[in-house]
N, C-alpha and C positions, 0 to 999 in steps of 0.2 A: 504494500500500500504506500502511495507516494503523495506528494503535495500537488503536483501537476499531472503526473501519469498515474491513472487509476487511483483516484483519491478515496475510493471506498464508499461506504454507506452511512458514515457517522452523521453527516448533515441531515439526511432524510430520517434517520432514527430519531433525532431530536424533534423533528417536525411531528412525527406521528405520536410521540410521547407527550406532546404539549397538551394542555387542558382543552384547547380547541383545535381540532384538525378536521378540515373539510377535504374529503377524498377527491383529488383531481388526477388520479392515476389513469383515467381514460385518455389523457393527453398522450400517453405512451403508445396507444393504438395508432394515433396519428403519425407519430414519428416512426414507428415500425413500418408503416406503409411506405415511408419515404426512403428507407435504408437502401443504399446502393442503387438508387434510381436517379433519373434526371431531376427529381424534386427533392434531392437530399440537402439542398442549401436553404435553410430556413432562418429568417430574421423576424423575431417577434418583438415589437416595441409596444411598451405600455408605460403609464405614469409610474413614478417611484412608489414603492411600498404596495405594488399590485401583485406580489407573489412571483416575480420573475426569477429571483435567486433560488427560491424554494423549489421551483420547477426544475431548475438545473441540478440541484442536489438530488432530486428524485430521479432524474434521468441518469445521473452518475451512479446512483445506487443500483439502478436496474441494469445498466449496460456494463459496468466495470467488471473486468475479469478477476480483479484482486480480492473479491469477497463473494460470499454466498448470501444473497438477499431474499431467497425464497420465503423465509419466515416473515420478513418485514412486510412483504406484499400479501401475506395470507389474509383473506377476507376482504381485500380491497378490489375495486372494480376491474383492474387490469388482470387479475388472476383468472377471470372467466374468459378472457380473450384467447382464441385458438392459437395465437402466435406467442402467447406469454412465455412458455418454456423455451421456445425456439431461440429467442434472443436474450434470455435472462443471463447476465454475467458472462457474455461471450465475446466482448470487444475490449480492445485497449482504448481507454478514454483519456483524452487530454483536456484538462479543465483549466481555463484561463480566465482569471478575474482581472480585467484590464485596469480597473481602478487601483488595484494593488501595484501593478507594474508601473503605472504612471507616478505613483507616490514614491516608490522605491528606486526608480531609475536615476533620480537626481540629475547628475551632469551627463549621463548617458542618454542616447536616443532610446525611446521606449522599446522599439523593436529590437535594438541591439541588446538591451538588458534582458528582454524576454527570451531571445534566442540563447543567450549565454546560460541563464539559470535553468531553462527547460531542457536544453541539450545536456546539461550536467546531470540531470536526473534520468533522462532517457538513456544516457550512456551506461548507467548502473545496471540496466536491464538488457540493453541491446548493443553495448559498446563494441562487441566483437564483430558486429556486422557493418560498421562504417569506420572511416579513418579517425585516428586520434586528433588529426589536424582539422577535421571538419568543423566549421563554425556556422554553417547555414542549416537551420532546422529543416527546411523543406528537402534539402539534399540528403540529410540523414534519414528522413522518413522514406524517401524514395528508395534508398538502399535497403532499408528494413523490409519494405514491401516486396522489393524485387527478390529478396532471398528467403522470405517466409510466407509471402502472400497475405500477411495480416493487414487488415484495414483498421483505421482509427476513427473514433467518433470525437469530434471537437465540440466542446461545450464552452461558449465564450460569454461571460457575464460583463455587463457594463461596456459593451463593445464601443459605444459612442462617447465615452468619457473624454477622449482626446478632443472631440469636436466641442464638447460642452465646457471643458475647463482650459482649453488652449484655443479660444475662439479667434484670437488675433494672429495665430501662427498658421497661415495657409500651407506653408512649406512642410511643417511638422504633420499636419493633417494628411497632406498628399503622400508623404513618405510612409505614414502609418497605414493608409489604405492600400498602397502598393505592396507593402509587406503582407497584409492579409490576402491580397489577390494572389501573390506568388505562393503563399503557403497553402491555399485552398483550391484555387481555380484550376480545373483540368488535371487535378492530381489523382492518380488511381488509388492512392492509399486512403482517400476520404470516403468513409461509408456514410457519414452524416456530419453536417456542420449546423449546429443549432446555436444561434447567438441572440442575446437579448439586450435591450437598452431602452432608453426613453425615446430616442429618435429613430426614424427609418434610415435606410442606407444613405449616407452622404453622397451628394452629386457634385461633380466638378467637371468643367469642360462640357463636351457634348454628351458623354455617356458616364454612367456610374462606374467607378472602379470595381465594384462588387456586383455587377449586373447579373451574376449567376444566382443570386439570392432571390427567393420569393419573399415578398414583404407582407407581414401581417401586422397592420398598424391600427390605431384607434379609429381611423377612418374606414377600415375594413379588416376585421379579424378573421373572417371566413371560417375555416374549419376549427379555429382555436377560440371561437366565441365563448363556448362554455367554460373555458379555462382562463378567461381574461380577468374575471373577478368572481364574486359570489353571485349565484343565480337567485331568483326569487324563492324557489323551492328550498334551496340551501339555507337562506336567511330565515324563512319561516320555521324551519326545523330548529335552528339555533334560538330563535325567539321563544319557541315553546320550551326548549330545554332550560333556558335561563330566565324564564318568566318575564320577558321584555316585550313591550308592545310593538307589534310588527308595523303598524301605520306610522308610528313615530320614528322607528328605525328607517323606514322608507323615506320619510321626510328629511332626515338627516343625511343619509348615505346612498340612496338610490339615484338613478338618473343617467347612467352611462348606457345609452341606447345603442344596441347593435341590431343587425338585420333580423336574426332569428330570436335572439334573447333581448326582449325589449326592456327588461329591467335587470341591470347589472350593478351590483353594489360594490363600493370601495371595501376590499377585504380587510385591510389594516384597521380601518375605523370600526367596522362591524365587530371584529375580534376584540378590540379594546373596549367598545361599549358593552359587549356581553360580559367580558371578564370583569369589568369594573362596575357593571350594572348602573351605568350612568351615560347619558347622551351628552357628548361634547365634541369639540373640534380636535380630533386626534391626528388626522392625516397631515395637516399643515403645521402641527405644533413644533416640529423640529426645524422649521425654516422661518425666516422673517418675511413679512409681506413685501419687502423691497423687490424681491424677484418678480412678483406679479406687477408691481407698480411701474417698473421699468418698461414693460410692454404696453401697459395701459396708457402711458404718457407719450408713446411714440407719435410723431407728427405726420400721420398719414391721413389724407382727406377722407372724412367719413368714419374714421375709427372711433372717435369720441361718441358720435351719434349711435353707432352700432353698440357700443358698450352700455350706453344709457338704455337702449332698447332691451338689451339682455338683462340689465338690472331691473327693468320694469316687467320682467317675466316674459318678454317677447323672444322671438327667434330672428336670426339674420342668416341670409344666404351666404355661403362661403365657397369660393373656388379654391379647393385644396391642392390643385395640380401644379401651381407655380412655385410652391414652397421648395426651397433648396435643401431641406432636411438638415439645417444647422441653426445656430442661435445668433447669427451675426449678419447674414445676408438677407435683408428684408427689402422688398421692392414695393409692395402694396400692403394695404390693410389686411387683405386676405392672407398674406404670409404670416402676419402677426396672429390673426385669429386661428390659423391652422396650427401654429406652434402651441397656442393655448389649448387646443384640442389634444395634441399629442402629450402634453405634460399634465393633462388632467383638470385644468381649470375650466374647460368647457366640455359639454357633451356634444355629440354629433349624430344627427339623423341622416344616414347615408342615402336613404330613399329620396328625401326632400332636399338633401344637401344643405341642411340648416344646422347652425350651432345654437346652443342655449346653455345657461348656467344650470348645472344638474341638480343641485341640492342645497340645503341650508348650510352645510359645512363650507361649501365653496362661496356662497353668498357672503358669509361672514368675512372671508378672506378679501373679497372685493371691497367690502365696507372698510376694513382695516387699511387697505391700500389707499382708498380715497381720503381717509381721514388725515393722511400725512400731507395733504395739500394738492392744489391744482383742480379740485373738483368741488369748489365751494357751493355752486348752485345746487348740486345733487345733495351735498351734505346738509344744506339748510332744509331741504325737503325732508330728509331722513329725520332731522332733529325735531321737526314739527309733527312727525307721524304718530307718535303716541297720543298726543292730545286729539288729533283727528279721529283716531280709532275710538277714543273715549267719547267724543262728541257724537260719533255715529251710533254707538251702542246706546247713548242716552236719547237719540232721536233729535238732536239739536241741528235742524236743517240749515239754519242761517250760518252757524259756525262752520259746518261742513262745507257749504257752498263757498264761503270766503277762503277756507283753507285750500280747497281744490283749485280755486282761481289762482291763488298765489303759487301753488305747486306747478300748475300748467304753465304759468308765465315764466317761472324759473327754468323749467325743462325746455321751454320754447327757445331759450338761448342756444340750445344744442340741437333740438329736433324741430321739424316743421310744425308750426302752430296749427295751421288749418288742415288737420288730418285726424281722422277718428282713431287711427292706430296710435298717433301721438298722445291723444287724450287717454287712451287705455293704458299706455305706458306711464303717463304722468300720474294717473290714479293709483296704479300699483306701487309706484315709487312713493306716493303720498301716504300710502298705507304700509310702508316698509316695516314698521315695528310689528304689524299684525302677523308677520311671518313666524314670530315666536310661538303663536298659539293657533295659527291657521295654515292650511294648505290652500294656496290661491291658484285657481284654475281659470285660464282664459279660454273663451270659446268652447264651453262645456256643452255637449249635446244634451238637450233638455226639452221635454214636451214637443212642441212643434217648431223647434229651431235650435239656436245655440245661444246660451246665456253669455253675455259679454264677459262677466267676471263672477265667479262664485268663491266665497270665502268659506271653506269647510273647516270647522274647528277640529283640532287634534284631540284625541281621546283624553278624557279626564280634565279638560280645561274648563268645562262648564260654560263655554261661550256660546252665544247664538250663532247660527249660520247666517250668511249675508249673500243675497243675490243682487247684482248690480247691472243695470242696463244704461248704456251711454247713448246720447242723442246729440245732434247738432242742428241748430236752426229750427227746432220744434219746441218742445217743452218738457220739463221734468215730469209733469203729469202724464204726458204721452209715453215717456220711457217707462214709467211705473205701470201704466195700463198694458203695455206690451208684455211685461213680465207676467201679468195675470192672463191676458188673452192667449198667450202661447204656452201657458202652463209651465214656465221655467222652474217653478218650485218642485216639479216632478223629479228633477235631477237629485233632489234630496230625499227621495222616498226611502223610508226606513230610518231617517234621522228623527229622533224623538224630542229634540230640543226646540227652542224658539228660533223662528226664521224672520229675518228682517229683509224687506224689499226696498231697494234704493234706486231711484231714478235720477239721472244726472244729465243736464243739458247745457250746451254752451253755444254761443253765436259765432260761427266761423267767419262771418263777414265783418263783425264788429268786436274787436278784442277788448274794447272798453266796456262792453256790456258784460256784467258779472255772470258767473255760472249760477245755475239754479239747481236745487236739490230737494227731493221729496223722499221722506222715509216713512215706511209703514210696516207694522207687524203683520205677518201672515199667520192667521190664527188656525185656519182649517187644514192642519197637517195630518189629522187622523185618517182622512180618507185617501191620502196620497200613498 
């Protein structure tokens, strides 16, 4: 058992012995299908703390010939796979954590340091098969394969750390990518190369240096969707086991929408919430908000407006194809938003090509970033939001109308004023503090149409539900009547608490004319 060559199964053993372990061994079925095929180059990128390193430890435990892992996988999903025994502990595994190499290289080039220390270990097992003077890792592996026929599995963690931590050094990045290409591309000794990071494969020039890799990113995880985070079924099981409310767990940590799995949860945060039996912000707790603020404050036309739309619960269309897969070369606002998707600050609907803020945990991070300056208009709206909610729940129509008028005017400095979507965004921002106790849903299918906004109280809050209809150029009474005529309260069938109906109107032709608001209790919930 070595550090880089056949590291064994100790890492995976720690995982399954932990208090919370969710069985993701089905991923091995996907990698087994790719062994020694044209699909053997796999790059899986996900946000930090989304289980990437844990997956590599699992693969090392399964494939590494230095150990017997049959007992570790007993009872797990992969054991029932027909190919389970065929590939179990049958390969030489080379496990490379690029973050460690970057830290330890110091004055050496990363690739030179890597080749030196990895070759030193491989020489202990296969030294008689290649020259003592050999200093190139790829050449040594070629000789081993030529004389033994043994194929290697490469597991590469933090593959993109050079791009993230040496952003200004294009030459270092290019040299590092060329090293990986020489080590892996068209090499007969490669049975599988599975690498993970936060970013997809870096592009430079006309083509990618690692164009043999199939990419599985947050914009399209394809066959790896189920292993990207925790699924709804997995989180429901954990909530039952730890007596935690599933709806509140969803409110905090759900929102990473994929094509087949529409509800993907942040695994790190779910584990911490279950283990501590407390909902809080765990994913971003190890970083400062400065990282997010840098990207929010970038001076691309339309970026601020898009971020305000997102904060208001809206979605924005994003072209993810122009992104260069690094953290320094930005040409458009779409590049910035695409990066935020890859690093986990935005969710992404691939079918609609739309980005959105996924959950309460991430919203708090945006709020922290804005509080540091540069977003005074939005911060003022946030600061007034608690009183607005209290006025709404008391039925103080005049105070609510004035507050919404101020909020809409503030946001209009960034968004178009004469736009119903702008009003919906402004209203959600104005009720920002309500997110503590409510799940706010835009365009909720209800009765004979779609309710503009529905405030659904979280369990155990004791708050009334709120149905909001927005109008322009008509009247608040007409907005309220539409809620009744189209039976929007039907969306809350089964809700036993009080329901408030709120009609809001503004004059799109005359910004000096104040907003109007009508609030009414919906009493007849028993028949719904």
